[in-house]
C-alpha positions in Angstrom: 101.2 132.5 -9.8 103.4 134.6 -11.6 100.8 136.2 -14.4 99.8 139.1 -12.1 96.6 138.3 -11.4 95.3 138.4 -7.4 94.0 135.3 -5.9 90.7 134.6 -5.4 88.6 136.9 -2.8 87.9 134.5 0.0 84.9 136.2 2.6 84.0 135.6 5.7 79.7 135.7 4.8 80.8 132.4 2.7 82.1 130.6 5.8 80.5 127.4 6.2 81.3 124.4 8.4 83.9 121.6 7.6 82.3 118.9 5.4 84.7 116.5 6.8 86.6 116.0 10.0 89.7 114.3 10.3 89.6 112.5 14.1 93.1 111.2 13.7 96.3 112.4 11.7 99.1 109.8 11.4 102.1 111.2 9.0 105.2 108.9 8.3 107.7 111.6 6.7 110.7 110.2 5.3 114.0 112.7 4.8 116.6 111.7 2.2 118.9 114.2 0.3 117.6 115.8 -2.5 113.5 115.2 -1.3 111.2 113.7 1.3 108.3 111.1 0.9 105.1 112.4 3.4 102.7 109.3 4.1 99.9 110.5 5.6 96.9 108.4 6.8 93.6 110.7 8.0 90.7 109.0 9.7 87.7 110.9 8.0 84.4 111.0 9.1 81.4 113.3 8.1 81.2 116.6 9.9 77.1 116.2 11.4 77.1 119.9 11.0 78.3 120.3 7.6 76.6 120.8 4.4 74.8 117.6 2.7 76.7 117.6 -0.6 77.3 114.2 -1.7 80.2 112.2 -0.5 83.1 113.9 -2.2 86.2 114.9 -0.5 88.4 118.2 -1.3 91.2 118.0 0.2 94.4 121.2 0.0 97.7 120.5 -1.9 100.7 122.5 -3.7 103.4 122.0 -5.0 103.2 118.0 -4.1 103.7 115.1 -6.2 101.2 111.9 -5.8 102.7 108.9 -5.6 99.9 106.8 -4.1 96.1 106.9 -2.9 93.9 104.8 -1.6 90.7 104.8 0.8 90.4 101.9 3.5 93.5 100.2 1.5 91.8 99.6 -1.7 94.2 101.8 -4.1 92.8 104.8 -6.2 94.1 105.3 -10.1 93.3 108.3 -11.9 89.9 107.8 -12.8 89.1 108.0 -9.2 90.1 111.3 -8.1 90.6 114.5 -9.5 94.0 116.7 -9.1 93.8 120.3 -10.0 95.8 123.2 -9.2 96.2 123.2 -5.3 92.5 120.7 -4.7 93.0 116.9 -4.5 88.5 115.9 -4.9 87.9 112.2 -4.4 84.7 111.3 -5.0 82.1 108.8 -4.0 83.5 108.2 -0.5 81.7 106.7 2.6 80.7 108.2 5.5 83.6 107.2 7.5 86.7 106.0 6.1 90.5 105.8 5.9 92.6 108.1 3.3 96.4 107.3 2.4 98.2 109.4 0.7 102.2 109.0 -0.3 103.5 112.9 -1.8 106.6 113.4 -2.7 108.3 117.1 -1.6 111.6 119.1 -2.2 112.1 120.8 0.9 115.9 121.8 -0.3 114.4 124.1 -3.0 111.7 125.8 -1.0 112.6 129.2 -0.3 109.0 130.6 0.3 109.9 129.1 4.3 106.2 127.8 4.1 105.8 124.2 4.9 109.1 121.8 5.6 112.2 123.2 4.3 115.8 123.4 5.0 117.9 125.9 6.9 121.4 126.2 7.7 121.3 122.1 7.1 118.2 121.6 9.4 115.0 120.4 8.2 111.6 122.8 9.6 107.9 123.6 9.2 106.1 126.5 8.8 102.6 126.2 8.4 100.9 129.0 9.6 98.9 130.1 7.9 98.1 127.5 5.1 101.8 125.8 4.7 100.4 122.3 5.7 99.4 121.7 2.3 103.0 122.0 1.3 103.6 118.8 2.7 100.7 116.6 2.7 96.9 116.9 1.0 94.6 118.0 4.4 91.6 119.6 5.1 94.0 123.2 5.5 91.9 124.9 7.0 91.4 126.0 11.6 88.7 124.6 12.0 89.5 120.9 11.0 91.6 119.3 14.8 92.9 116.3 14.3 94.9 114.4 16.3 98.6 113.8 15.0 101.1 111.2 15.5 104.1 111.7 13.6 107.3 109.6 12.6 110.4 111.0 11.2 113.4 108.9 9.4 116.7 110.4 8.7 120.3 109.8 8.6 120.9 109.6 12.3 124.7 111.1 11.7 123.5 114.3 9.6 119.7 114.2 11.6 121.2 112.8 15.1 117.7 114.8 16.5 114.1 114.2 15.1 111.2 116.6 16.7 107.8 117.1 16.5 104.4 117.7 18.1 102.9 116.3 21.7 105.3 113.5 23.7 107.8 111.5 22.2 106.2 107.8 22.3 108.8 105.5 20.3 112.4 105.7 18.8 114.9 103.4 17.1 117.6 102.5 14.6 117.1 101.3 10.9 118.8 100.5 8.4 121.7 102.1 6.2 122.8 103.9 9.7 119.4 106.0 9.5 116.8 106.4 12.8 113.3 107.3 13.7 110.9 108.6 16.0 107.3 109.0 17.2 105.8 111.6 18.2 102.2 111.6 19.5 100.8 114.5 20.3 96.9 114.1 22.7 95.4 117.0 22.2 93.4 118.3 18.7 94.9 121.0 16.7 93.9 122.4 13.3 97.0 121.4 11.2 98.9 125.3 11.1 99.9 124.0 14.0 102.0 120.9 13.2 105.9 121.2 13.4 108.9 118.8 12.6 112.5 119.8 13.6 115.6 117.1 12.0 119.4 118.2 12.3 122.1 118.2 14.8 121.6 120.9 17.3 123.1 121.6 21.0 120.3 121.8 23.4 119.5 123.4 26.9 117.9 121.6 29.5 115.5 122.6 32.5 112.4 121.8 33.8 109.5 123.4 35.5 107.3 121.9 38.3 103.6 123.1 38.1 100.9 124.2 40.5 99.4 120.7 40.1 103.1 119.1 41.1 103.7 118.0 37.3 107.2 118.1 35.9 107.5 119.6 32.6 110.8 119.0 30.7 112.1 122.0 28.9 113.9 121.9 25.7 115.8 124.3 24.1 117.7 124.0 21.0 119.7 126.2 18.4 123.1 125.5 16.9 126.0 124.2 18.9 127.9 127.5 18.4 124.9 129.2 19.9 124.3 127.3 22.9 125.5 130.3 25.6 123.1 132.6 24.3 120.1 130.5 24.9 119.7 131.3 29.1 117.8 134.7 29.0 115.0 132.4 26.8 115.3 130.0 29.0 114.5 132.4 32.3 112.0 134.1 30.3 110.3 130.9 29.8 110.1 129.7 33.0 108.7 133.0 34.2 105.6 133.1 31.7 105.0 129.5 32.5 104.6 131.0 36.6 102.9 134.0 35.5 100.2 132.0 33.4 99.3 130.0 36.1 99.0 132.6 38.5 97.4 135.3 36.3 95.2 133.4 34.4 95.3 130.2 35.9 96.8 128.5 32.9 98.9 125.2 33.5 101.2 123.3 30.9 99.5 120.4 29.8 102.2 117.9 28.0 105.1 116.5 29.8 107.8 118.3 27.4 107.8 122.0 26.2 110.7 122.4 23.8 111.8 125.8 21.4 113.9 125.3 18.1 116.0 128.5 16.6 115.8 128.6 13.4 118.1 131.6 11.0 115.5 131.0 8.0 112.1 132.2 9.5 109.1 134.2 7.7 108.0 135.7 11.1 109.5 136.1 14.6 108.4 132.8 16.3 105.6 129.8 15.9 103.4 128.5 18.8 103.3 124.7 17.2 101.6 122.8 20.5 104.8 121.7 22.4 107.3 122.5 19.7 107.9 126.2 19.4 109.8 127.1 15.9 111.6 130.6 16.8 113.7 133.5 14.3 116.8 133.0 16.0 116.6 137.1 16.5 113.8 136.4 19.1 115.2 133.5 21.4 119.3 134.0 21.4 120.4 136.8 23.7 124.1 137.2 25.0 125.1 140.9 26.5 128.2 140.5 23.7 126.1 140.3 21.1 122.4 141.1 21.8 121.3 145.0 22.7 119.0 145.4 25.5 116.1 146.0 23.3 117.1 142.6 22.1 116.7 140.9 25.9 113.4 142.7 26.3 112.1 141.4 23.1 113.1 137.9 23.4 111.4 137.6 26.9 108.6 139.1 25.2 108.2 136.5 22.3 108.8 133.9 24.4 106.2 134.7 26.5 103.8 135.5 23.5 104.1 132.2 21.9 104.1 129.7 25.6 101.0 132.0 26.2 99.2 130.6 23.1 99.5 127.0 24.5 95.8 128.4 25.7 95.0 131.4 23.3 95.6 129.8 20.0 96.5 126.3 20.6 93.7 124.9 23.4 91.4 127.1 21.9 91.7 128.5 18.1 90.3 130.0 15.9 87.1 129.0 13.7 88.5 130.6 10.3 91.0 133.2 9.4 88.8 135.9 9.9 88.9 135.3 13.6 93.2 135.4 14.0 93.1 138.4 16.5 91.1 136.2 18.4 94.2 134.2 19.3 96.6 137.1 18.6 95.3 140.2 20.1 93.9 138.6 22.9 98.1 136.9 23.3 99.5 140.2 22.7 97.4 141.3 26.0 98.9 139.0 27.8 102.2 139.1 26.6 102.3 143.0 27.2 100.7 142.6 30.5 103.3 140.0 31.7 106.2 142.2 30.2 104.3 144.9 32.7 104.9 142.7 35.5 108.7 141.8 34.6 109.6 145.6 33.9 108.4 149.0 34.6 104.9 149.1 33.9 104.7 152.7 32.8 107.3 152.3 30.8 106.3 149.2 28.9 102.6 150.9 28.7 103.9 153.6 26.8 106.1 151.7 24.7 103.4 149.7 23.6 101.3 152.7 22.6 104.4 154.5 21.0 104.7 151.7 18.7 100.7 151.3 17.9 100.0 155.4 17.6 103.0 155.1 15.2 102.8 152.1 12.8 99.9 150.8 13.3 97.5 154.2 13.2 99.1 155.0 9.8 97.9 151.2 8.6 94.4 152.7 10.3 94.5 155.4 7.9 96.0 154.4 4.7 94.8 152.3 1.7 96.0 148.7 4.3 93.0 150.0 6.7 90.9 146.7 7.4 88.9 145.7 10.4 90.3 143.6 12.8 88.1 141.1 12.0 88.7 140.9 8.3 85.6 140.7 5.8 87.4 139.1 2.9 90.5 138.6 2.1 92.9 137.5 -1.1 96.4 135.9 0.8 95.7 135.4 4.7 99.4 135.8 4.6 98.6 139.7 4.0 96.9 139.9 7.3 99.4 139.0 9.8 99.1 142.6 10.3 99.6 145.7 12.9 95.9 145.9 12.9 95.1 142.4 13.9 97.9 142.1 16.9 98.3 145.5 17.8 95.2 146.9 17.5 93.3 143.4 18.4 95.3 143.7 21.9 93.6 147.0 22.5 90.9 146.1 21.8 91.4 143.1 24.6 92.6 145.8 26.9 89.4 147.9 26.7 87.2 144.9 27.6 89.6 144.4 30.6 89.0 148.0 31.5 85.7 147.7 31.6 85.1 144.5 33.2 87.7 145.5 36.0 90.2 142.4 36.7 88.7 140.6 38.9 85.4 139.9 36.4 88.1 139.9 33.4 89.9 136.6 34.9 86.5 135.0 35.2 85.1 135.8 32.0 88.9 134.5 30.4 88.4 131.2 33.3 84.9 130.4 31.6 86.5 131.5 27.4 89.1 128.7 28.1 87.0 125.7 29.9 84.2 126.2 28.0 85.7 126.3 24.2 88.9 123.9 25.6 89.9 121.9 22.4 87.3 123.9 20.2 88.1 126.1 17.0 85.7 129.6 18.0 85.1 133.3 17.2 85.7 136.9 18.3 82.1 136.8 19.4 82.7 133.7 21.1 85.1 135.5 23.3 83.0 138.9 23.7 80.4 136.6 24.8 81.8 135.1 28.1 82.4 138.7 29.0 79.3 139.8 28.7 77.9 136.6 30.5 80.2 137.1 33.9 80.0 141.0 33.5 75.9 141.6 33.0 77.0 144.3 30.4 75.7 144.7 26.9 79.0 145.0 24.8 76.9 144.6 21.3 77.8 148.5 20.2 81.4 147.5 21.9 81.6 144.3 19.1 81.8 147.2 16.7 85.4 147.9 17.1 86.0 144.3 15.7 84.2 145.0 12.2 85.2 148.9 11.8 88.3 149.6 10.4 90.2 153.0 10.8 91.4 155.1 14.0 88.5 156.7 15.8 89.0 160.8 16.5 87.9 161.7 19.7 87.5 166.0 19.6 87.1 166.9 23.4 86.2 170.8 24.8 85.5 171.7 27.7 84.4 175.1 29.9 83.9 175.7 33.2 81.8 178.0 35.2 79.9 178.2 39.2 82.4 175.0 40.0 81.5 172.9 37.2 84.0 171.2 34.8 81.6 169.8 31.5 84.1 168.2 29.2 82.7 167.2 25.9 83.6 164.3 23.7 82.5 163.6 20.1 83.9 160.8 18.0 84.3 160.4 14.3 85.9 158.2 12.7 87.0 158.6 8.7 85.6 156.9 5.5 88.7 153.9 5.0 88.7 151.6 2.1 85.2 149.6 1.4 83.8 151.1 4.7 82.3 155.0 3.8 79.8 154.4 6.9 80.8 154.3 9.9 78.7 153.9 13.0 79.9 155.3 16.9 82.1 152.9 18.9 82.0 152.2 22.7 85.0 154.2 23.7 86.1 154.4 27.3 87.8 157.5 28.4 89.6 157.4 31.3 90.2 161.1 32.8 91.6 162.9 36.3 91.9 166.6 36.2 94.7 169.1 37.7 94.6 172.0 39.7 97.5 174.8 38.3 99.5 173.6 40.9 99.2 170.0 39.2 97.4 168.4 42.4 94.9 165.8 41.2 90.8 167.0 42.0 88.5 165.2 43.4 85.8 164.2 41.0 82.9 163.6 43.3 81.6 162.9 46.8 83.9 159.7 47.4 87.4 161.4 46.6 88.3 159.7 43.6 90.8 161.5 41.1 89.9 159.9 38.1 87.5 157.8 37.0 86.0 156.5 33.2 83.2 158.0 31.1 82.0 156.0 28.1 81.5 157.7 25.2 78.8 155.6 22.7 77.7 158.3 20.9 78.6 160.7 17.9 78.8 162.9 21.1 78.4 163.2 24.7 79.0 165.9 27.6 80.0 165.2 31.4 79.9 167.0 34.0 82.4 167.5 37.3 81.6 169.4 40.6 85.7 170.1 41.5 86.9 172.5 44.0 88.9 175.3 41.9 88.8 178.9 41.0 90.3 178.3 38.1 89.6 175.9 34.8 91.4 172.7 35.5 94.0 171.0 33.0 92.3 167.6 31.7 94.4 164.2 32.0 92.7 162.7 29.3 93.2 158.9 28.1 94.7 157.8 31.1 96.6 155.0 30.1 95.6 155.6 26.4 92.4 153.9 27.4 91.2 154.0 23.9 93.1 153.3 20.6 91.6 156.5 19.4 93.2 159.9 18.0 92.6 162.4 20.7 92.0 166.3 19.7 92.1 168.8 22.3 93.5 172.2 22.5 95.9 172.2 25.3 97.5 175.3 25.7 101.9 174.9 26.1 101.3 175.7 30.3 98.8 173.1 30.5 101.5 170.5 28.6 104.0 171.5 30.2 101.7 171.0 34.1 100.9 167.5 32.8 104.6 166.6 32.2 105.5 167.8 35.4 103.0 166.4 37.6 100.4 163.9 35.9 100.8 161.0 37.6 99.4 158.8 34.9 102.6 157.6 32.5 101.5 157.8 29.6 100.0 161.0 30.1 103.0 162.7 30.9 104.7 161.1 27.7 101.7 162.2 25.7 102.6 166.1 26.8 106.2 165.8 25.6 105.6 164.1 22.1 102.9 167.2 21.8 105.2 169.7 22.5 108.2 168.3 20.6 105.6 168.2 17.6 104.0 171.8 18.3 107.9 173.0 18.2 108.4 171.3 14.8 105.2 172.1 13.0 106.1 175.7 13.7 109.5 174.9 12.0 108.0 172.8 9.0 104.6 174.5 8.7 105.5 178.3 10.0 109.2 179.1 8.8 110.0 179.3 12.3 114.5 179.1 12.9 114.8 175.7 14.7 116.4 178.1 17.1 113.5 179.9 18.4 112.5 176.3 19.9 115.3 176.3 22.1 114.0 178.7 24.7 110.7 177.1 24.9 111.6 173.7 25.0 115.2 173.3 27.3 113.9 174.7 30.4 111.1 171.9 30.1 114.0 168.6 29.2 115.8 170.4 32.0 113.0 169.3 34.5 112.9 166.2 32.9 116.9 165.3 33.3 116.7 166.4 37.2 114.3 164.2 37.6 115.6 161.4 35.4 117.2 159.2 38.5 113.7 158.6 39.8 113.3 156.2 36.5 116.1 156.9 33.6 114.0 154.5 31.7 111.0 156.4 31.7 113.5 159.3 31.3 114.9 158.2 28.3 111.3 158.1 26.9 110.1 162.1 27.7 113.6 163.3 26.4 113.8 161.3 22.8 111.9 163.3 20.3 109.6 161.5 17.8 110.5 159.8 14.7 110.8 161.3 11.1 107.9 158.8 10.0 105.9 160.3 13.2 106.3 163.5 12.5 105.6 162.8 8.8 102.5 161.4 9.6 101.3 164.6 11.4 101.6 166.4 7.6 99.7 166.8 4.9 100.8 166.6 1.8 104.0 164.4 3.4 107.3 166.4 2.4 110.4 163.5 3.7 113.0 166.4 3.3 110.9 169.5 4.5 110.7 167.2 8.3 114.3 165.5 7.6 115.4 169.1 7.9 113.4 169.7 10.6 114.1 167.5 13.1 118.1 167.2 12.5 118.2 170.9 13.2 115.9 170.7 16.2 117.7 167.8 17.5 121.2 169.1 17.5 119.9 172.6 18.7 119.2 170.9 22.0 121.9 168.8 21.6 124.5 172.2 21.8 121.9 174.0 23.7 121.5 171.0 26.6 125.5 169.6 25.8 126.4 170.6 30.1 123.4 168.3 31.0 124.1 165.5 28.2 127.6 164.7 29.0 126.5 164.6 33.0 124.5 162.2 32.0 126.5 160.4 30.3 129.6 160.7 32.7 127.0 159.7 36.2 125.1 156.9 33.8 128.3 155.0 32.7 129.0 151.7 34.8 132.5 149.6 35.0 130.5 146.1 35.2 127.5 144.6 32.6 124.3 144.2 34.7 121.1 143.0 33.5 118.7 144.1 35.9 115.9 146.5 34.8 117.9 150.0 36.9 120.7 149.0 34.9 119.0 148.5 31.2 117.2 151.9 32.7 120.6 154.0 32.5 122.0 152.7 29.3 119.0 153.7 27.7 118.8 157.1 29.2 123.1 157.5 28.2 122.3 156.5 24.7 120.1 159.5 24.5 122.7 161.9 26.1 125.2 160.5 23.8 122.3 160.7 20.7 121.8 164.9 21.2 125.7 165.1 21.7 126.2 163.3 18.6 123.5 165.4 16.2 125.6 168.9 17.7 129.0 166.9 16.4 127.5 166.3 13.3 126.3 169.9 12.5 129.7 170.9 13.6 129.0 172.2 17.1 129.9 171.2 20.5 133.0 169.5 21.3 133.4 167.1 18.5 137.0 165.5 19.5 135.9 164.5 22.9 132.1 163.0 21.7 134.4 161.0 19.1 137.3 159.7 22.0 134.4 158.9 24.3 132.4 156.8 21.0 135.5 155.1 19.9 136.2 154.3 23.5 133.1 152.6 23.7 133.8 150.6 20.4 137.4 149.7 21.8 136.0 148.4 24.9 132.5 148.3 25.1 130.6 146.4 28.6 127.5 145.0 25.8 126.4 145.1 22.7 123.6 148.1 23.4 127.0 150.4 24.1 128.6 149.3 21.5 126.6 149.2 18.7 125.0 152.8 19.9 128.3 154.1 19.3 128.7 153.0 15.9 126.0 154.3 14.9 126.1 157.9 16.6 129.4 157.7 14.1 128.1 156.4 11.3 124.6 158.7 10.7 126.5 162.1 12.1 129.7 160.9 9.6 131.7 161.8 12.5 135.6 161.2 11.5 136.3 157.2 12.7 133.0 156.1 10.8 133.6 154.0 8.1 137.0 152.3 10.0 134.7 151.7 12.6 132.2 149.8 10.8 135.3 147.8 8.9 136.0 146.6 12.3 133.0 146.1 13.3 132.3 143.6 10.8 135.9 142.1 10.9 135.1 141.3 15.0 131.3 140.3 14.2 131.0 138.1 10.6 129.9 135.3 12.6 127.4 136.5 14.5 124.3 136.6 11.7 122.4 138.9 14.3 125.3 141.0 14.9 125.7 141.6 11.0 121.6 142.4 10.8 122.4 144.8 12.9 125.6 145.9 11.4 123.0 146.3 7.7 120.5 148.0 9.7 122.8 150.7 10.8 124.3 151.5 7.6 120.8 151.4 5.6 119.4 154.1 7.9 122.2 156.5 7.6 120.0 159.9 6.9 119.8 161.4 3.4 119.2 160.2 -0.4 123.2 159.3 -0.5 122.0 155.8 1.3 120.2 154.5 -1.8 123.9 153.7 -3.4 125.0 153.0 0.1 122.2 150.2 0.6 122.6 148.8 -3.3 126.5 148.2 -2.4 124.8 146.1 0.8 123.1 144.2 -1.4 126.0 142.9 -3.5 128.3 142.3 0.2 129.3 138.9 0.2 127.1 138.8 3.6 123.9 139.7 1.8 121.8 136.9 1.2 118.3 137.0 -0.2 117.1 134.3 1.0 117.3 134.9 4.9 114.6 136.6 5.9 116.4 139.0 8.8 119.1 140.1 6.5 116.2 141.5 3.6 115.1 143.4 6.2 118.3 144.8 7.8 118.8 146.0 4.0 115.5 147.0 2.2 113.2 147.2 5.5 115.2 149.4 7.3 115.5 151.5 4.4 111.5 151.6 3.3 110.4 151.7 6.7 113.1 153.5 8.8 114.8 156.1 7.0 112.1 158.2 5.0 115.1 160.8 3.7 116.6 157.9 1.7 113.7 156.2 0.7 111.8 159.4 -0.5 114.9 160.8 -2.3 113.7 163.2 -4.7 115.5 161.6 -7.9 113.4 158.7 -7.0 116.4 156.5 -6.7 115.2 155.2 -3.1 112.1 153.8 -5.5 114.0 152.4 -8.4 116.1 150.7 -5.5 112.9 149.5 -3.4 111.2 148.1 -7.1 113.9 145.8 -7.9 114.0 145.1 -4.5 110.7 143.6 -4.5 110.9 142.3 -7.5 113.6 140.1 -6.9 112.5 138.7 -3.5 109.3 138.1 -4.8 110.4 135.2 -6.9 111.8 133.8 -3.8 110.1 134.6 -1.0 106.6 136.1 -1.9 105.3 136.3 1.9 108.2 138.8 2.6 108.0 140.8 -0.8 104.4 141.4 0.2 105.1 142.5 3.4 108.0 144.5 3.1 105.6 146.0 0.1 103.8 147.7 2.4 106.3 150.8 3.1 104.8 152.1 0.1 101.4 152.5 2.1 101.7 156.7 2.3 101.9 157.0 -1.3 98.3 159.1 -1.5 100.1 161.3 1.2 103.4 162.6 -0.3 103.6 165.8 -2.0 102.3 166.0 -5.9 106.3 164.7 -7.5 107.0 162.1 -4.6 103.9 160.3 -5.3 103.9 160.1 -9.2 107.7 158.7 -9.2 106.4 156.0 -6.6 103.5 155.6 -8.3 105.4 154.2 -11.6 107.8 152.6 -9.9 105.1 150.0 -8.2 103.1 149.9 -11.3 106.0 148.9 -13.3 106.7 146.2 -11.0 102.5 144.9 -10.7 101.7 142.8 -13.9 104.3 140.0 -12.7 103.8 140.1 -8.8 102.5 136.9 -7.5 99.3 136.9 -6.0 100.9 138.3 -2.4 102.0 141.1 -3.8 99.5 141.8 -6.3 97.4 142.0 -3.3 99.1 144.6 -1.5 100.0 146.8 -4.5 96.7 147.1 -5.5 95.5 148.2 -2.2 98.1 150.6 -2.4 97.7 152.0 -5.8 
């Protein structure tokens, strides 16, 4: 769709059960040079729960060339069916029958990367959300579950590996040097979970013995040159399988579990039953080519997709409005897994940091929508942080309300009751209610109400009683002006002036959870202290809300120094940073004036950094320009950039001795992959970042720092150190930056994922001049418009991670953005639409910038695809 017209609106209220069910799907996929033919034999019957319309079968299908069609072996001619755009209608069918179709498709020219396509000489699929209709005619909706048997034919020499869902049941040679393989999946699944891979790949094999004693074959596939990068993913998979048995009682159900790494992939990974397909960035890891953050991401994503085997596959969503039923629940599960594998406090802060600085802006802008949307035009545009990250927080709140034991009992009930079914978010909550006895009817508003709730806290203290008054308000969002009170759990503690937690009741408990149900409520606590306590509010980030409380600076320092809750310590540090930056941006104070207030606090954190280096790194990290900008209206990107740069450089100079001490003490001669070593490297990078900011501003010992960074580039112990040194040189325009970029590219030119980092480092250099640099990167020999990772590395990082370039005063960043979207929309509309979300802050920009960005988007809008048009319309 290239005429700028949006796609038709699909509404939750219009949901009707499918008229027809497909009990068994037999696919025969014949792969040939230049095309593929797909023969589908569908065993169809009328759905007893469906409507009473006459016997008319309607199937979805896009970009398919229909070669033949029959019902119960009776060939159908053109008068016997209607083939319209995206639909195949067959009237006059019986109550039960077999439909056989044969179509021709062209995977080689499929740059949208939906359905069946080629990537680096291999065939692979991506069917979620509506990609299966690009493979064959089918009722492409998640509530039609079918058992799939798939046979694949291909040239043996070019494609020795033929994979699909389920268990292998047959294989053999065919004439002309070809061969076949047949796979059978015994578990009914929606077609979005179908997968197929054909190629020449290396395999890392292992096995896992389940709790019931079954041996499951584990096979991870990648290009031959990447075989040595699969070990971490295999270890992560085995840990995830064991954890899911222990924590959720979920055992794997097939004889084999397979993962394939694909370079051309729109998403991070896909949980297809028994055959997960991964973006290479989420499965390949090696110390020489992968940062510590990359290792952590691989562990998390491998676990996430494996956990989908139950929370998404065995129990799936009834319709796409219920997407968070599987994604929010599974994000919660992978976050809990990561917390158990690593530092729980650090993992929680990282998750909250991402939510607050990425999902909250989505919830507060033109792209705001409920976790369970009420309508959509293109479901691809609703794979959002709201569905995933906020959806996870909604599950987490239920976990906190029920307690771990009852939550486990409720999740067991959910899996057992709905195994093999397609269900709704309400079904999930009903299991929570049934087990716990709680009334969660008000709580369910979290699923249907968009926006970030604002909780305002005030307090008073008299005669040994502490009174805490909480008020809640959710600002209007697009399409939702009337907001109802939510059920908000607020976990809290009270600290005395020495930072000690006070007992809150006769039991001596120092922590409690209060439930805010009304627009305003007051909670009372008798406490044995003479002075008003310091409240530790929203501990563990017990609800996804924005908290307003007039903390005094002394209270924040107390929380940072003494609070036992990791989130509240981090939140106190962030509030101190935001306050200092506000005094610079809004009040016109000098950055140097903030140093006397901040340096003593940071010195305390540095002195205790040995207790948990990873947590210290979080506490010592300033907010991003994007996070700071979101707290100022109108948004003035240049003022934010100037303030942050000045404060970072000032802290780099004022605490130089401490930063250098960390750099020297945390250095390790050999690489270690454990959590302690990763924490040390993380803190060391923070210290080097401050020193580099000072050096870039002409302060400190520049020669010593450049020598340090150059040494890390010349003899790196791992990619974390090497890339960190490169970024420090380039972002701060230090001597040797350009030669370092050239040497890095020469060294890693054959490693695609490392080159993505090379592109991203340059696209995030602060300042308007980076727009011209990014234009040059798009013309680089290694840049590919058909490779989503590479596009995200340049366009995505500039737009979402470099405000001072994207919001260049002359509008060059917006012009660059619009040109990139136009080009990309003709190749991969799904990626174009996702990148377009980078303009969602349009309405918050200062007027001159808002006018320029709006003009660039309006010029782009008339010829946009349906995917891109929906996003642009919401933003504009």
